[in-house]
PyMOL Python script that loads the backbone (N, CA, C, O; Angstrom):
from pymol import cmd

cmd.read_pdbstr("""\
ATOM      1  N   UNK A   1       0.828  -1.166   0.030  1.00  0.00           N
ATOM      2  CA  UNK A   1      -0.152  -0.094   0.101  1.00  0.00           C
ATOM      3  C   UNK A   1       1.046   1.167  -0.019  1.00  0.00           C
ATOM      4  O   UNK A   1       2.080   0.998   0.627  1.00  0.00           O
ATOM      5  N   UNK A   2       0.917   2.251  -0.733  1.00  0.00           N
ATOM      6  CA  UNK A   2       1.418   3.461  -0.927  1.00  0.00           C
ATOM      7  C   UNK A   2       1.455   4.446   0.531  1.00  0.00           C
ATOM      8  O   UNK A   2       0.392   4.515   1.149  1.00  0.00           O
ATOM      9  N   UNK A   3       2.411   5.046   0.966  1.00  0.00           N
ATOM     10  CA  UNK A   3       2.050   6.081   1.614  1.00  0.00           C
ATOM     11  C   UNK A   3       1.134   6.973   1.722  1.00  0.00           C
ATOM     12  O   UNK A   3       0.891   7.666   0.733  1.00  0.00           O
ATOM     13  N   UNK A   4       0.411   7.172   2.937  1.00  0.00           N
ATOM     14  CA  UNK A   4      -0.743   8.118   2.872  1.00  0.00           C
ATOM     15  C   UNK A   4       0.144   9.654   2.856  1.00  0.00           C
ATOM     16  O   UNK A   4       1.211   9.901   3.418  1.00  0.00           O
ATOM     17  N   UNK A   5      -0.711  10.561   2.007  1.00  0.00           N
ATOM     18  CA  UNK A   5      -0.044  12.396   2.070  1.00  0.00           C
ATOM     19  C   UNK A   5      -0.317  12.481   3.369  1.00  0.00           C
ATOM     20  O   UNK A   5      -1.077  11.771   4.027  1.00  0.00           O
ATOM     21  N   UNK A   6       0.639  13.798   3.868  1.00  0.00           N
ATOM     22  CA  UNK A   6       0.124  14.313   5.155  1.00  0.00           C
ATOM     23  C   UNK A   6      -0.096  15.635   5.130  1.00  0.00           C
ATOM     24  O   UNK A   6       0.930  16.170   4.711  1.00  0.00           O
ATOM     25  N   UNK A   7      -1.115  16.608   5.425  1.00  0.00           N
ATOM     26  CA  UNK A   7      -1.015  17.900   5.380  1.00  0.00           C
ATOM     27  C   UNK A   7      -1.596  18.438   6.835  1.00  0.00           C
ATOM     28  O   UNK A   7      -2.250  17.711   7.583  1.00  0.00           O
ATOM     29  N   UNK A   8      -1.238  19.916   7.151  1.00  0.00           N
ATOM     30  CA  UNK A   8      -1.399  20.279   8.241  1.00  0.00           C
ATOM     31  C   UNK A   8      -2.302  21.274   8.444  1.00  0.00           C
ATOM     32  O   UNK A   8      -2.242  22.260   7.710  1.00  0.00           O
ATOM     33  N   UNK A   9      -3.134  21.209   9.304  1.00  0.00           N
ATOM     34  CA  UNK A   9      -3.871  22.384   9.548  1.00  0.00           C
ATOM     35  C   UNK A   9      -2.969  23.141  10.375  1.00  0.00           C
ATOM     36  O   UNK A   9      -2.088  22.600  11.044  1.00  0.00           O
ATOM     37  N   UNK A  10      -3.210  24.627  10.339  1.00  0.00           N
ATOM     38  CA  UNK A  10      -2.498  25.647  10.638  1.00  0.00           C
ATOM     39  C   UNK A  10      -2.264  25.533  11.834  1.00  0.00           C
ATOM     40  O   UNK A  10      -1.062  25.583  12.098  1.00  0.00           O
ATOM     41  N   UNK A  11      -3.296  25.327  13.128  1.00  0.00           N
ATOM     42  CA  UNK A  11      -2.978  25.134  14.418  1.00  0.00           C
ATOM     43  C   UNK A  11      -2.005  24.051  14.634  1.00  0.00           C
ATOM     44  O   UNK A  11      -0.984  24.275  15.285  1.00  0.00           O
ATOM     45  N   UNK A  12      -2.309  22.632  14.020  1.00  0.00           N
ATOM     46  CA  UNK A  12      -1.368  21.868  14.264  1.00  0.00           C
ATOM     47  C   UNK A  12       0.096  22.173  13.858  1.00  0.00           C
ATOM     48  O   UNK A  12       1.008  21.741  14.562  1.00  0.00           O
ATOM     49  N   UNK A  13       0.308  22.774  12.944  1.00  0.00           N
ATOM     50  CA  UNK A  13       1.772  23.346  12.229  1.00  0.00           C
ATOM     51  C   UNK A  13       2.296  24.188  13.778  1.00  0.00           C
ATOM     52  O   UNK A  13       3.321  23.863  14.378  1.00  0.00           O
ATOM     53  N   UNK A  14       1.507  25.125  14.161  1.00  0.00           N
ATOM     54  CA  UNK A  14       2.060  25.930  15.556  1.00  0.00           C
ATOM     55  C   UNK A  14       2.145  25.344  16.530  1.00  0.00           C
ATOM     56  O   UNK A  14       3.035  25.625  17.332  1.00  0.00           O
ATOM     57  N   UNK A  15       1.393  24.508  16.729  1.00  0.00           N
ATOM     58  CA  UNK A  15       1.504  23.411  17.976  1.00  0.00           C
ATOM     59  C   UNK A  15       2.926  22.873  18.017  1.00  0.00           C
ATOM     60  O   UNK A  15       3.712  22.942  18.963  1.00  0.00           O
ATOM     61  N   UNK A  16       3.153  22.213  16.578  1.00  0.00           N
ATOM     62  CA  UNK A  16       4.442  21.818  16.827  1.00  0.00           C
ATOM     63  C   UNK A  16       5.447  22.346  16.553  1.00  0.00           C
ATOM     64  O   UNK A  16       6.501  21.783  16.848  1.00  0.00           O
ATOM     65  N   UNK A  17       5.451  23.370  16.021  1.00  0.00           N
ATOM     66  CA  UNK A  17       6.603  24.442  16.155  1.00  0.00           C
ATOM     67  C   UNK A  17       7.386  24.776  17.510  1.00  0.00           C
ATOM     68  O   UNK A  17       8.586  25.021  17.633  1.00  0.00           O
ATOM     69  N   UNK A  18       6.118  24.708  18.771  1.00  0.00           N
ATOM     70  CA  UNK A  18       6.285  25.024  19.719  1.00  0.00           C
ATOM     71  C   UNK A  18       6.789  24.007  20.524  1.00  0.00           C
ATOM     72  O   UNK A  18       7.033  24.154  21.721  1.00  0.00           O
ATOM     73  N   UNK A  19       6.953  22.958  19.882  1.00  0.00           N
ATOM     74  CA  UNK A  19       7.734  21.785  20.976  1.00  0.00           C
ATOM     75  C   UNK A  19       9.089  21.767  20.959  1.00  0.00           C
ATOM     76  O   UNK A  19       9.773  22.108  19.993  1.00  0.00           O
ATOM     77  N   UNK A  20       9.547  21.328  22.139  1.00  0.00           N
ATOM     78  CA  UNK A  20      11.176  21.333  22.400  1.00  0.00           C
ATOM     79  C   UNK A  20      11.873  20.489  21.067  1.00  0.00           C
ATOM     80  O   UNK A  20      11.044  20.027  20.282  1.00  0.00           O
ATOM     81  N   UNK A  21      13.063  20.292  20.802  1.00  0.00           N
ATOM     82  CA  UNK A  21      13.646  19.891  19.785  1.00  0.00           C
ATOM     83  C   UNK A  21      13.450  17.904  20.045  1.00  0.00           C
ATOM     84  O   UNK A  21      13.235  17.045  19.190  1.00  0.00           O
ATOM     85  N   UNK A  22      13.585  17.798  21.143  1.00  0.00           N
ATOM     86  CA  UNK A  22      13.243  16.245  21.511  1.00  0.00           C
ATOM     87  C   UNK A  22      11.916  15.662  21.226  1.00  0.00           C
ATOM     88  O   UNK A  22      11.643  14.543  20.791  1.00  0.00           O
ATOM     89  N   UNK A  23      11.295  16.452  21.492  1.00  0.00           N
ATOM     90  CA  UNK A  23       9.597  16.271  20.911  1.00  0.00           C
ATOM     91  C   UNK A  23       9.580  16.270  19.802  1.00  0.00           C
ATOM     92  O   UNK A  23       9.380  15.272  19.109  1.00  0.00           O
ATOM     93  N   UNK A  24       9.824  17.594  19.331  1.00  0.00           N
ATOM     94  CA  UNK A  24      10.097  17.535  17.644  1.00  0.00           C
ATOM     95  C   UNK A  24      10.359  16.238  16.773  1.00  0.00           C
ATOM     96  O   UNK A  24       9.806  15.819  15.756  1.00  0.00           O
ATOM     97  N   UNK A  25      11.404  15.757  17.541  1.00  0.00           N
ATOM     98  CA  UNK A  25      11.910  14.546  16.740  1.00  0.00           C
ATOM     99  C   UNK A  25      10.955  13.357  17.032  1.00  0.00           C
ATOM    100  O   UNK A  25      10.685  12.569  16.126  1.00  0.00           O
ATOM    101  N   UNK A  26      10.447  13.215  18.255  1.00  0.00           N
ATOM    102  CA  UNK A  26       9.384  12.288  18.452  1.00  0.00           C
ATOM    103  C   UNK A  26       8.622  12.463  17.269  1.00  0.00           C
ATOM    104  O   UNK A  26       8.659  11.589  16.403  1.00  0.00           O
ATOM    105  N   UNK A  27       7.740  13.775  17.087  1.00  0.00           N
ATOM    106  CA  UNK A  27       6.907  13.973  16.177  1.00  0.00           C
ATOM    107  C   UNK A  27       6.967  13.576  15.196  1.00  0.00           C
ATOM    108  O   UNK A  27       6.067  12.871  14.742  1.00  0.00           O
ATOM    109  N   UNK A  28       8.417  13.994  14.293  1.00  0.00           N
ATOM    110  CA  UNK A  28       8.504  13.474  13.037  1.00  0.00           C
ATOM    111  C   UNK A  28       8.437  12.422  12.965  1.00  0.00           C
ATOM    112  O   UNK A  28       7.677  12.031  12.079  1.00  0.00           O
ATOM    113  N   UNK A  29       9.079  11.444  13.721  1.00  0.00           N
ATOM    114  CA  UNK A  29       9.391  10.195  13.917  1.00  0.00           C
ATOM    115  C   UNK A  29       7.827   9.422  13.361  1.00  0.00           C
ATOM    116  O   UNK A  29       7.647   8.738  12.353  1.00  0.00           O
ATOM    117  N   UNK A  30       6.937   9.788  14.322  1.00  0.00           N
ATOM    118  CA  UNK A  30       5.675   9.022  14.436  1.00  0.00           C
ATOM    119  C   UNK A  30       4.999   9.501  13.163  1.00  0.00           C
ATOM    120  O   UNK A  30       4.347   8.643  12.569  1.00  0.00           O
ATOM    121  N   UNK A  31       5.045  10.921  12.552  1.00  0.00           N
ATOM    122  CA  UNK A  31       4.384  11.105  11.297  1.00  0.00           C
ATOM    123  C   UNK A  31       5.033  10.437  10.035  1.00  0.00           C
ATOM    124  O   UNK A  31       4.410  10.397   8.975  1.00  0.00           O
ATOM    125  N   UNK A  32       6.227   9.942  10.156  1.00  0.00           N
ATOM    126  CA  UNK A  32       7.087   9.403   9.155  1.00  0.00           C
ATOM    127  C   UNK A  32       6.189   7.859   9.405  1.00  0.00           C
ATOM    128  O   UNK A  32       5.445   7.473   8.504  1.00  0.00           O
ATOM    129  N   UNK A  33       6.313   7.184  10.470  1.00  0.00           N
ATOM    130  CA  UNK A  33       5.481   5.813  10.449  1.00  0.00           C
ATOM    131  C   UNK A  33       4.233   5.868  10.224  1.00  0.00           C
ATOM    132  O   UNK A  33       3.720   4.921   9.628  1.00  0.00           O
ATOM    133  N   UNK A  34       3.407   7.007  10.648  1.00  0.00           N
ATOM    134  CA  UNK A  34       1.777   6.977  10.385  1.00  0.00           C
ATOM    135  C   UNK A  34       1.705   7.054   8.678  1.00  0.00           C
ATOM    136  O   UNK A  34       0.876   6.292   8.180  1.00  0.00           O
ATOM    137  N   UNK A  35       2.265   7.655   8.011  1.00  0.00           N
ATOM    138  CA  UNK A  35       2.130   7.902   7.037  1.00  0.00           C
ATOM    139  C   UNK A  35       2.521   6.611   6.154  1.00  0.00           C
ATOM    140  O   UNK A  35       1.793   6.249   5.229  1.00  0.00           O
ATOM    141  N   UNK A  36       3.473   6.074   6.424  1.00  0.00           N
ATOM    142  CA  UNK A  36       3.883   4.499   5.659  1.00  0.00           C
ATOM    143  C   UNK A  36       3.079   3.428   6.224  1.00  0.00           C
ATOM    144  O   UNK A  36       3.104   2.348   5.633  1.00  0.00           O
ATOM    145  N   UNK A  37       2.202   3.578   7.518  1.00  0.00           N
ATOM    146  CA  UNK A  37       1.585   2.248   7.872  1.00  0.00           C
ATOM    147  C   UNK A  37       0.333   2.438   8.128  1.00  0.00           C
ATOM    148  O   UNK A  37      -0.281   1.449   8.529  1.00  0.00           O
ATOM    149  N   UNK A  38      -0.369   3.648   7.990  1.00  0.00           N
ATOM    150  CA  UNK A  38      -2.004   3.980   8.351  1.00  0.00           C
ATOM    151  C   UNK A  38      -2.474   2.935   7.157  1.00  0.00           C
ATOM    152  O   UNK A  38      -2.090   2.958   5.987  1.00  0.00           O
ATOM    153  N   UNK A  39      -3.426   1.994   7.776  1.00  0.00           N
ATOM    154  CA  UNK A  39      -4.334   1.353   7.042  1.00  0.00           C
ATOM    155  C   UNK A  39      -3.711  -0.270   7.277  1.00  0.00           C
ATOM    156  O   UNK A  39      -4.501  -1.148   6.930  1.00  0.00           O
ATOM    157  N   UNK A  40      -2.662  -0.641   7.713  1.00  0.00           N
ATOM    158  CA  UNK A  40      -2.111  -1.545   8.176  1.00  0.00           C
ATOM    159  C   UNK A  40      -2.035  -2.047   9.436  1.00  0.00           C
ATOM    160  O   UNK A  40      -0.910  -1.972   9.930  1.00  0.00           O
ATOM    161  N   UNK A  41      -2.810  -2.495  10.053  1.00  0.00           N
ATOM    162  CA  UNK A  41      -3.036  -2.272  11.375  1.00  0.00           C
ATOM    163  C   UNK A  41      -1.967  -3.143  12.112  1.00  0.00           C
ATOM    164  O   UNK A  41      -1.670  -2.764  13.245  1.00  0.00           O
ATOM    165  N   UNK A  42      -1.325  -4.301  11.605  1.00  0.00           N
ATOM    166  CA  UNK A  42      -0.587  -4.607  11.970  1.00  0.00           C
ATOM    167  C   UNK A  42       1.178  -4.028  12.071  1.00  0.00           C
ATOM    168  O   UNK A  42       2.134  -4.494  12.690  1.00  0.00           O
ATOM    169  N   UNK A  43       1.087  -3.171  11.423  1.00  0.00           N
ATOM    170  CA  UNK A  43       2.548  -2.319  10.918  1.00  0.00           C
ATOM    171  C   UNK A  43       2.007  -1.274  11.983  1.00  0.00           C
ATOM    172  O   UNK A  43       2.845  -1.279  12.885  1.00  0.00           O
ATOM    173  N   UNK A  44       1.097  -0.471  12.262  1.00  0.00           N
ATOM    174  CA  UNK A  44       1.214   0.480  12.825  1.00  0.00           C
ATOM    175  C   UNK A  44       0.689   0.489  14.510  1.00  0.00           C
ATOM    176  O   UNK A  44       0.428   1.513  15.142  1.00  0.00           O
ATOM    177  N   UNK A  45       0.623  -0.733  14.969  1.00  0.00           N
ATOM    178  CA  UNK A  45      -0.023  -0.959  16.231  1.00  0.00           C
ATOM    179  C   UNK A  45       0.633  -0.157  17.139  1.00  0.00           C
ATOM    180  O   UNK A  45      -0.089   0.413  17.957  1.00  0.00           O
ATOM    181  N   UNK A  46       2.277   0.100  17.222  1.00  0.00           N
ATOM    182  CA  UNK A  46       2.798   1.382  18.371  1.00  0.00           C
ATOM    183  C   UNK A  46       2.075   2.460  18.420  1.00  0.00           C
ATOM    184  O   UNK A  46       1.946   3.108  19.459  1.00  0.00           O
ATOM    185  N   UNK A  47       1.442   2.821  17.136  1.00  0.00           N
ATOM    186  CA  UNK A  47       0.912   4.226  17.134  1.00  0.00           C
ATOM    187  C   UNK A  47      -0.092   4.390  17.916  1.00  0.00           C
ATOM    188  O   UNK A  47      -0.532   5.499  18.217  1.00  0.00           O
ATOM    189  N   UNK A  48      -0.561   3.276  18.332  1.00  0.00           N
ATOM    190  CA  UNK A  48      -2.215   3.303  19.054  1.00  0.00           C
ATOM    191  C   UNK A  48      -3.139   4.389  18.459  1.00  0.00           C
ATOM    192  O   UNK A  48      -3.764   5.212  19.128  1.00  0.00           O
ATOM    193  N   UNK A  49      -3.143   4.247  16.679  1.00  0.00           N
ATOM    194  CA  UNK A  49      -4.334   4.632  15.892  1.00  0.00           C
ATOM    195  C   UNK A  49      -5.695   4.104  16.356  1.00  0.00           C
ATOM    196  O   UNK A  49      -5.971   2.920  16.548  1.00  0.00           O
ATOM    197  N   UNK A  50      -6.412   5.039  16.490  1.00  0.00           N
ATOM    198  CA  UNK A  50      -7.883   4.479  16.864  1.00  0.00           C
ATOM    199  C   UNK A  50      -8.951   5.644  16.251  1.00  0.00           C
ATOM    200  O   UNK A  50      -8.779   6.841  16.477  1.00  0.00           O
ATOM    201  N   UNK A  51      -9.864   5.223  15.598  1.00  0.00           N
ATOM    202  CA  UNK A  51     -11.251   6.212  15.374  1.00  0.00           C
ATOM    203  C   UNK A  51     -11.974   6.615  16.338  1.00  0.00           C
ATOM    204  O   UNK A  51     -12.371   5.832  17.202  1.00  0.00           O
ATOM    205  N   UNK A  52     -12.300   8.097  16.343  1.00  0.00           N
ATOM    206  CA  UNK A  52     -12.748   8.576  17.399  1.00  0.00           C
ATOM    207  C   UNK A  52     -14.169   9.305  17.039  1.00  0.00           C
ATOM    208  O   UNK A  52     -14.971   9.574  17.933  1.00  0.00           O
ATOM    209  N   UNK A  53     -14.380   9.557  15.888  1.00  0.00           N
ATOM    210  CA  UNK A  53     -15.513  10.437  15.386  1.00  0.00           C
ATOM    211  C   UNK A  53     -15.659  10.589  14.005  1.00  0.00           C
ATOM    212  O   UNK A  53     -14.830  11.305  13.444  1.00  0.00           O
ATOM    213  N   UNK A  54     -16.539  10.065  13.340  1.00  0.00           N
ATOM    214  CA  UNK A  54     -16.682  10.003  11.916  1.00  0.00           C
ATOM    215  C   UNK A  54     -15.238   9.884  11.141  1.00  0.00           C
ATOM    216  O   UNK A  54     -14.816   8.729  11.082  1.00  0.00           O
ATOM    217  N   UNK A  55     -14.711  10.528  10.755  1.00  0.00           N
ATOM    218  CA  UNK A  55     -13.897  10.590   9.754  1.00  0.00           C
ATOM    219  C   UNK A  55     -12.399  11.459  10.683  1.00  0.00           C
ATOM    220  O   UNK A  55     -11.514  12.133  10.155  1.00  0.00           O
ATOM    221  N   UNK A  56     -12.558  11.143  12.083  1.00  0.00           N
ATOM    222  CA  UNK A  56     -11.340  11.732  12.878  1.00  0.00           C
ATOM    223  C   UNK A  56     -10.823  10.564  13.623  1.00  0.00           C
ATOM    224  O   UNK A  56     -11.653   9.750  14.027  1.00  0.00           O
ATOM    225  N   UNK A  57      -9.252  10.317  13.922  1.00  0.00           N
ATOM    226  CA  UNK A  57      -8.987   9.660  14.551  1.00  0.00           C
ATOM    227  C   UNK A  57      -7.901  10.322  15.575  1.00  0.00           C
ATOM    228  O   UNK A  57      -7.829  11.521  15.843  1.00  0.00           O
ATOM    229  N   UNK A  58      -7.063   9.271  16.093  1.00  0.00           N
ATOM    230  CA  UNK A  58      -6.251   9.867  17.419  1.00  0.00           C
ATOM    231  C   UNK A  58      -5.006   8.827  17.184  1.00  0.00           C
ATOM    232  O   UNK A  58      -5.178   7.638  16.915  1.00  0.00           O
ATOM    233  N   UNK A  59      -3.773   9.431  17.321  1.00  0.00           N
ATOM    234  CA  UNK A  59      -2.725   8.488  17.446  1.00  0.00           C
ATOM    235  C   UNK A  59      -1.551   9.124  18.362  1.00  0.00           C
ATOM    236  O   UNK A  59      -1.380  10.303  18.671  1.00  0.00           O
ATOM    237  N   UNK A  60      -0.922   8.168  18.642  1.00  0.00           N
ATOM    238  CA  UNK A  60       0.102   8.411  19.857  1.00  0.00           C
ATOM    239  C   UNK A  60       1.430   8.944  19.032  1.00  0.00           C
ATOM    240  O   UNK A  60       1.982   8.259  18.170  1.00  0.00           O
ATOM    241  N   UNK A  61       1.972  10.598  19.516  1.00  0.00           N
ATOM    242  CA  UNK A  61       2.865  11.032  18.963  1.00  0.00           C
ATOM    243  C   UNK A  61       4.399  11.145  19.618  1.00  0.00           C
ATOM    244  O   UNK A  61       5.373  11.770  19.199  1.00  0.00           O
ATOM    245  N   UNK A  62       4.236  10.260  20.872  1.00  0.00           N
ATOM    246  CA  UNK A  62       5.288  10.357  21.758  1.00  0.00           C
ATOM    247  C   UNK A  62       4.881  10.106  23.231  1.00  0.00           C
ATOM    248  O   UNK A  62       3.742   9.980  23.682  1.00  0.00           O
ATOM    249  N   UNK A  63       5.956  10.066  23.814  1.00  0.00           N
ATOM    250  CA  UNK A  63       5.358   9.889  25.577  1.00  0.00           C
ATOM    251  C   UNK A  63       4.133   9.970  25.848  1.00  0.00           C
ATOM    252  O   UNK A  63       3.515   8.946  26.139  1.00  0.00           O
ATOM    253  N   UNK A  64       3.601  11.026  25.817  1.00  0.00           N
ATOM    254  CA  UNK A  64       2.321  11.598  26.370  1.00  0.00           C
ATOM    255  C   UNK A  64       1.869  12.829  25.657  1.00  0.00           C
ATOM    256  O   UNK A  64       1.505  13.862  26.220  1.00  0.00           O
ATOM    257  N   UNK A  65       1.918  12.653  24.519  1.00  0.00           N
ATOM    258  CA  UNK A  65       1.456  13.489  23.260  1.00  0.00           C
ATOM    259  C   UNK A  65       0.468  12.489  22.098  1.00  0.00           C
ATOM    260  O   UNK A  65       0.674  11.388  21.586  1.00  0.00           O
ATOM    261  N   UNK A  66      -0.370  13.220  22.023  1.00  0.00           N
ATOM    262  CA  UNK A  66      -1.528  12.696  20.940  1.00  0.00           C
ATOM    263  C   UNK A  66      -1.340  13.516  19.710  1.00  0.00           C
ATOM    264  O   UNK A  66      -0.429  14.337  19.605  1.00  0.00           O
ATOM    265  N   UNK A  67      -2.219  13.277  18.787  1.00  0.00           N
ATOM    266  CA  UNK A  67      -2.693  13.894  17.795  1.00  0.00           C
ATOM    267  C   UNK A  67      -4.159  13.446  17.073  1.00  0.00           C
ATOM    268  O   UNK A  67      -4.575  12.299  16.908  1.00  0.00           O
ATOM    269  N   UNK A  68      -4.695  14.503  16.762  1.00  0.00           N
ATOM    270  CA  UNK A  68      -5.922  14.305  16.175  1.00  0.00           C
ATOM    271  C   UNK A  68      -5.875  14.221  14.553  1.00  0.00           C
ATOM    272  O   UNK A  68      -5.061  15.015  14.082  1.00  0.00           O
ATOM    273  N   UNK A  69      -6.361  13.669  13.880  1.00  0.00           N
ATOM    274  CA  UNK A  69      -6.084  13.863  12.750  1.00  0.00           C
ATOM    275  C   UNK A  69      -7.675  13.365  11.932  1.00  0.00           C
ATOM    276  O   UNK A  69      -8.473  12.597  12.469  1.00  0.00           O
ATOM    277  N   UNK A  70      -7.902  14.054  10.427  1.00  0.00           N
ATOM    278  CA  UNK A  70      -8.758  13.658   9.565  1.00  0.00           C
ATOM    279  C   UNK A  70      -8.395  12.808   8.560  1.00  0.00           C
ATOM    280  O   UNK A  70      -7.240  13.012   8.187  1.00  0.00           O
ATOM    281  N   UNK A  71      -9.003  11.867   7.948  1.00  0.00           N
ATOM    282  CA  UNK A  71      -8.703  11.037   6.848  1.00  0.00           C
ATOM    283  C   UNK A  71      -9.653  11.171   5.986  1.00  0.00           C
ATOM    284  O   UNK A  71     -10.764  10.658   6.121  1.00  0.00           O
ATOM    285  N   UNK A  72      -9.344  11.786   5.148  1.00  0.00           N
ATOM    286  CA  UNK A  72     -10.078  12.160   3.355  1.00  0.00           C
ATOM    287  C   UNK A  72      -9.136  11.704   2.389  1.00  0.00           C
ATOM    288  O   UNK A  72      -8.054  12.128   1.983  1.00  0.00           O
ATOM    289  N   UNK A  73      -9.896  10.663   2.122  1.00  0.00           N
ATOM    290  CA  UNK A  73      -9.173   9.800   0.887  1.00  0.00           C
ATOM    291  C   UNK A  73      -7.683   9.054   1.567  1.00  0.00           C
ATOM    292  O   UNK A  73      -7.621   8.618   2.717  1.00  0.00           O
ATOM    293  N   UNK A  74      -6.906   9.038   0.886  1.00  0.00           N
ATOM    294  CA  UNK A  74      -5.441   8.681   1.185  1.00  0.00           C
ATOM    295  C   UNK A  74      -4.515   9.784   1.767  1.00  0.00           C
ATOM    296  O   UNK A  74      -3.307   9.544   1.769  1.00  0.00           O
ATOM    297  N   UNK A  75      -4.959  10.977   2.264  1.00  0.00           N
ATOM    298  CA  UNK A  75      -4.655  12.270   2.804  1.00  0.00           C
ATOM    299  C   UNK A  75      -5.056  12.310   4.572  1.00  0.00           C
ATOM    300  O   UNK A  75      -6.214  12.085   4.923  1.00  0.00           O
ATOM    301  N   UNK A  76      -4.303  12.524   5.276  1.00  0.00           N
ATOM    302  CA  UNK A  76      -3.978  12.684   6.788  1.00  0.00           C
ATOM    303  C   UNK A  76      -3.982  13.864   6.891  1.00  0.00           C
ATOM    304  O   UNK A  76      -2.963  14.426   6.491  1.00  0.00           O
ATOM    305  N   UNK A  77      -5.161  14.777   7.487  1.00  0.00           N
ATOM    306  CA  UNK A  77      -5.081  15.945   7.654  1.00  0.00           C
ATOM    307  C   UNK A  77      -4.593  16.312   9.057  1.00  0.00           C
ATOM    308  O   UNK A  77      -5.535  16.236   9.846  1.00  0.00           O
ATOM    309  N   UNK A  78      -3.388  16.704   9.676  1.00  0.00           N
ATOM    310  CA  UNK A  78      -3.151  16.605  10.959  1.00  0.00           C
ATOM    311  C   UNK A  78      -3.851  17.665  11.389  1.00  0.00           C
ATOM    312  O   UNK A  78      -3.559  18.676  10.750  1.00  0.00           O
ATOM    313  N   UNK A  79      -4.801  17.864  12.364  1.00  0.00           N
ATOM    314  CA  UNK A  79      -5.619  18.692  13.027  1.00  0.00           C
ATOM    315  C   UNK A  79      -4.996  19.414  14.167  1.00  0.00           C
ATOM    316  O   UNK A  79      -4.797  20.629  14.192  1.00  0.00           O
ATOM    317  N   UNK A  80      -4.657  18.435  15.258  1.00  0.00           N
ATOM    318  CA  UNK A  80      -4.303  19.027  16.653  1.00  0.00           C
ATOM    319  C   UNK A  80      -3.137  18.134  17.181  1.00  0.00           C
ATOM    320  O   UNK A  80      -2.847  16.994  16.818  1.00  0.00           O
ATOM    321  N   UNK A  81      -2.510  18.950  18.164  1.00  0.00           N
ATOM    322  CA  UNK A  81      -1.351  17.958  18.953  1.00  0.00           C
ATOM    323  C   UNK A  81      -1.573  18.439  20.078  1.00  0.00           C
ATOM    324  O   UNK A  81      -1.897  19.627  20.095  1.00  0.00           O
ATOM    325  N   UNK A  82      -1.480  17.710  21.374  1.00  0.00           N
ATOM    326  CA  UNK A  82      -1.580  17.980  22.679  1.00  0.00           C
ATOM    327  C   UNK A  82      -1.557  16.820  23.503  1.00  0.00           C
ATOM    328  O   UNK A  82      -1.144  15.701  23.198  1.00  0.00           O
ATOM    329  N   UNK A  83      -2.051  17.211  24.593  1.00  0.00           N
ATOM    330  CA  UNK A  83      -2.501  16.203  25.403  1.00  0.00           C
ATOM    331  C   UNK A  83      -3.734  15.352  25.181  1.00  0.00           C
ATOM    332  O   UNK A  83      -4.642  15.729  24.440  1.00  0.00           O
ATOM    333  N   UNK A  84      -3.760  13.980  25.956  1.00  0.00           N
ATOM    334  CA  UNK A  84      -5.149  13.382  25.465  1.00  0.00           C
ATOM    335  C   UNK A  84      -6.168  14.114  25.833  1.00  0.00           C
ATOM    336  O   UNK A  84      -7.175  13.820  25.188  1.00  0.00           O
ATOM    337  N   UNK A  85      -6.360  15.116  26.759  1.00  0.00           N
ATOM    338  CA  UNK A  85      -7.470  15.808  27.116  1.00  0.00           C
ATOM    339  C   UNK A  85      -7.691  17.093  26.003  1.00  0.00           C
ATOM    340  O   UNK A  85      -8.770  17.530  25.604  1.00  0.00           O
ATOM    341  N   UNK A  86      -6.374  17.534  25.649  1.00  0.00           N
ATOM    342  CA  UNK A  86      -6.341  18.456  24.488  1.00  0.00           C
ATOM    343  C   UNK A  86      -7.218  18.056  23.081  1.00  0.00           C
ATOM    344  O   UNK A  86      -7.943  18.819  22.443  1.00  0.00           O
ATOM    345  N   UNK A  87      -6.960  16.789  22.828  1.00  0.00           N
ATOM    346  CA  UNK A  87      -7.518  16.232  21.632  1.00  0.00           C
ATOM    347  C   UNK A  87      -8.923  15.764  21.863  1.00  0.00           C
ATOM    348  O   UNK A  87      -9.669  15.904  20.894  1.00  0.00           O
ATOM    349  N   UNK A  88      -9.419  15.256  22.906  1.00  0.00           N
ATOM    350  CA  UNK A  88     -10.527  14.992  23.161  1.00  0.00           C
ATOM    351  C   UNK A  88     -11.600  16.186  23.359  1.00  0.00           C
ATOM    352  O   UNK A  88     -12.810  16.071  23.162  1.00  0.00           O
ATOM    353  N   UNK A  89     -10.869  17.453  23.822  1.00  0.00           N
ATOM    354  CA  UNK A  89     -11.827  18.788  23.752  1.00  0.00           C
ATOM    355  C   UNK A  89     -11.899  19.349  22.315  1.00  0.00           C
ATOM    356  O   UNK A  89     -12.943  19.808  21.851  1.00  0.00           O
ATOM    357  N   UNK A  90     -10.652  19.284  21.586  1.00  0.00           N
ATOM    358  CA  UNK A  90     -11.135  19.212  20.043  1.00  0.00           C
ATOM    359  C   UNK A  90     -12.011  18.924  19.328  1.00  0.00           C
ATOM    360  O   UNK A  90     -12.657  19.574  18.506  1.00  0.00           O
ATOM    361  N   UNK A  91     -12.049  17.470  19.790  1.00  0.00           N
ATOM    362  CA  UNK A  91     -13.034  16.433  18.829  1.00  0.00           C
ATOM    363  C   UNK A  91     -14.710  16.890  19.202  1.00  0.00           C
ATOM    364  O   UNK A  91     -15.623  16.718  18.395  1.00  0.00           O
ATOM    365  N   UNK A  92     -14.945  17.645  20.908  1.00  0.00           N
ATOM    366  CA  UNK A  92     -16.034  17.955  20.830  1.00  0.00           C
ATOM    367  C   UNK A  92     -16.694  18.881  20.210  1.00  0.00           C
ATOM    368  O   UNK A  92     -17.914  18.989  20.335  1.00  0.00           O
ATOM    369  N   UNK A  93     -15.903  19.746  19.387  1.00  0.00           N
ATOM    370  CA  UNK A  93     -16.415  20.722  18.447  1.00  0.00           C
ATOM    371  C   UNK A  93     -16.002  20.443  17.063  1.00  0.00           C
ATOM    372  O   UNK A  93     -15.759  21.366  16.285  1.00  0.00           O
ATOM    373  N   UNK A  94     -15.907  19.121  16.703  1.00  0.00           N
ATOM    374  CA  UNK A  94     -16.055  18.708  15.415  1.00  0.00           C
ATOM    375  C   UNK A  94     -17.045  18.102  14.949  1.00  0.00           C
ATOM    376  O   UNK A  94     -17.069  17.777  13.762  1.00  0.00           O
TER     377      UNK A  94
END
""", "prot")
cmd.dss("prot")
cmd.show_as("cartoon", "prot")
cmd.util.cbc("prot")
cmd.orient("prot")
C-alpha cells in the first residue's frame, strides 16, 4: 500500500513548532510511521491509532503527546497535537 499524504492544519503546525527539539524529533518519527503504515493495523500498532469520530482518528506521537487527524481519501489532515485532554476537547467541537 502506498504511503498516505500528510497535510497540516495551521493550528497543528503552530503547536508542532512550539515543541522542544526532542519532542519534535518524536513527532517527526511518528508522522513518518503514520504515513507509511496507516491502514495496515499490524504495522501501525505502536502508534495506537483509533477512530474517534466519523473521519477523525487519534494516534500517539510520543510519550504523552497525542494527535487528532482527519482522513480524507488517502490524505491525513493533522488537526491538533497535545495531551489526551487537548485532543478530546478539540473533537467535541467537530
